[in-house]
C-alpha positions in Angstrom: 7.4 -91.0 -18.6 10.5 -90.9 -17.5 13.2 -91.2 -14.8 15.5 -89.0 -12.6 17.2 -88.3 -9.7 17.4 -85.1 -8.3 16.0 -82.1 -6.0 12.8 -83.0 -3.7 11.6 -79.5 -5.2 11.4 -81.2 -8.4 9.5 -84.2 -7.8 6.9 -82.6 -6.6 7.0 -79.9 -10.1 6.8 -83.3 -12.5 4.4 -85.7 -10.3 1.4 -83.7 -8.6 1.7 -79.9 -10.6 1.1 -78.0 -7.8 4.4 -76.4 -7.0 5.9 -75.2 -3.2 5.1 -72.0 -4.5 1.4 -72.4 -4.4 1.7 -74.1 -0.8 3.5 -71.0 0.9 7.7 -72.3 0.8 8.5 -69.9 -2.2 12.1 -69.4 -2.0 14.0 -68.7 -5.2 10.7 -70.2 -7.2 9.0 -68.9 -9.9 5.9 -70.9 -11.9 4.0 -69.8 -15.2 2.0 -71.7 -16.9 0.0 -71.2 -20.6 -2.8 -68.8 -19.8 -6.3 -71.1 -18.7 -4.3 -73.9 -17.2 -5.2 -75.2 -14.1 -3.3 -76.9 -11.4 -5.6 -80.5 -12.7 -4.2 -80.0 -16.3 -1.2 -79.4 -15.3 -1.3 -82.8 -13.4 -0.8 -84.6 -16.9 1.7 -81.3 -18.8 4.4 -83.6 -20.1 8.6 -82.3 -19.6 9.5 -80.8 -23.1 12.8 -80.8 -20.9 14.4 -80.3 -17.9 18.1 -78.7 -16.5 20.0 -78.7 -13.5 22.1 -75.4 -12.0 25.3 -75.4 -10.7 23.7 -76.1 -7.2 21.5 -79.1 -6.5 18.8 -77.2 -5.4 18.8 -75.6 -8.7 16.8 -76.7 -12.0 14.3 -75.3 -15.1 11.2 -76.9 -15.9 9.8 -76.7 -19.3 6.5 -78.3 -20.4 5.2 -79.7 -23.5 2.5 -76.5 -23.8 5.6 -74.1 -23.1 5.0 -73.4 -19.5 8.1 -73.5 -17.7 8.6 -73.7 -13.4 11.8 -73.1 -11.8 14.0 -73.1 -8.8 17.5 -72.3 -6.6 19.2 -69.7 -5.8 22.2 -70.3 -8.8 19.7 -69.6 -11.3 21.2 -66.9 -13.1 20.4 -63.3 -13.0 20.3 -62.9 -17.4 18.3 -65.5 -17.5 15.7 -63.8 -14.4 16.0 -60.3 -17.0 14.7 -61.8 -19.8 12.4 -64.0 -18.3 10.9 -60.7 -16.6 11.1 -58.7 -19.6 9.1 -60.8 -21.9 6.5 -61.1 -18.9 6.8 -64.0 -17.7 5.2 -65.8 -20.6 4.6 -69.0 -21.1 6.4 -69.9 -24.8 9.2 -71.3 -23.8 10.3 -74.0 -26.1 13.6 -75.2 -23.5 16.1 -73.5 -21.6 19.1 -75.2 -20.5 21.8 -74.0 -17.3 25.4 -74.8 -17.5 27.8 -75.4 -14.8 29.5 -71.8 -14.8 26.6 -69.7 -14.7 26.0 -70.5 -18.8 22.0 -70.4 -20.1 20.3 -70.3 -23.0 16.3 -70.1 -23.7 14.7 -70.8 -26.6 11.1 -69.4 -26.7 8.4 -71.2 -29.7 9.2 -68.4 -31.8 12.4 -69.2 -32.5 14.0 -66.4 -30.7 16.7 -67.4 -29.3 18.9 -65.5 -25.8 22.1 -67.1 -23.8 24.5 -66.1 -21.2 27.6 -66.4 -19.0 29.2 -68.2 -21.9 32.6 -68.1 -23.0 33.3 -65.8 -26.3 33.8 -69.0 -28.3 30.0 -69.9 -28.3 28.9 -66.3 -28.9 30.8 -66.1 -31.7 29.1 -69.9 -32.8 25.4 -68.2 -32.4 26.5 -65.2 -34.3 27.6 -67.8 -36.7 24.5 -69.8 -37.2 22.2 -66.8 -37.3 24.7 -65.0 -40.0 24.1 -68.1 -42.3 20.7 -68.7 -41.3 21.5 -72.0 -39.2 19.1 -72.8 -36.3 19.9 -74.2 -32.9 17.6 -77.2 -32.0 19.9 -78.3 -29.0 22.4 -76.3 -26.4 24.1 -77.9 -23.8 27.0 -76.5 -21.6 29.7 -78.8 -20.2 32.3 -77.9 -17.2 35.5 -75.6 -18.7 33.6 -73.5 -21.2 32.9 -76.6 -22.9 29.6 -76.9 -25.1 27.3 -78.8 -27.7 24.8 -77.7 -30.1 23.1 -79.1 -32.6 21.5 -77.1 -35.9 19.6 -77.0 -38.7 
């Protein structure tokens, strides 16, 4: 179970399994579910992570089965590009968004992408990769701040 406070479109994604896009209300909205999934199956799919963007209409949900859904006008272009380049695969582990346009995406196979972050964050991620330490959780805050846990 979860408790949250946020935009109405998120409520629909989290509770009904029927997205606004499927109902013909699409505007900066994208949803991709695991192959073989159905609306009925999605109603019971559990949430793995939720990220909120810069604007009050922007959010990104990753479900336990790797499927995902997002909406909003402040989804970073770089994130949308990676999702598109990956053919909108439903194999995500987590996505985080920051208040300054930062973003981080980790797929289930361990591959990671990020963008819009500070040079310090880029350096940290490169150092972690070079030393074989695997980031587990990433979050972004105001003024270039970030929080990373790793193995």
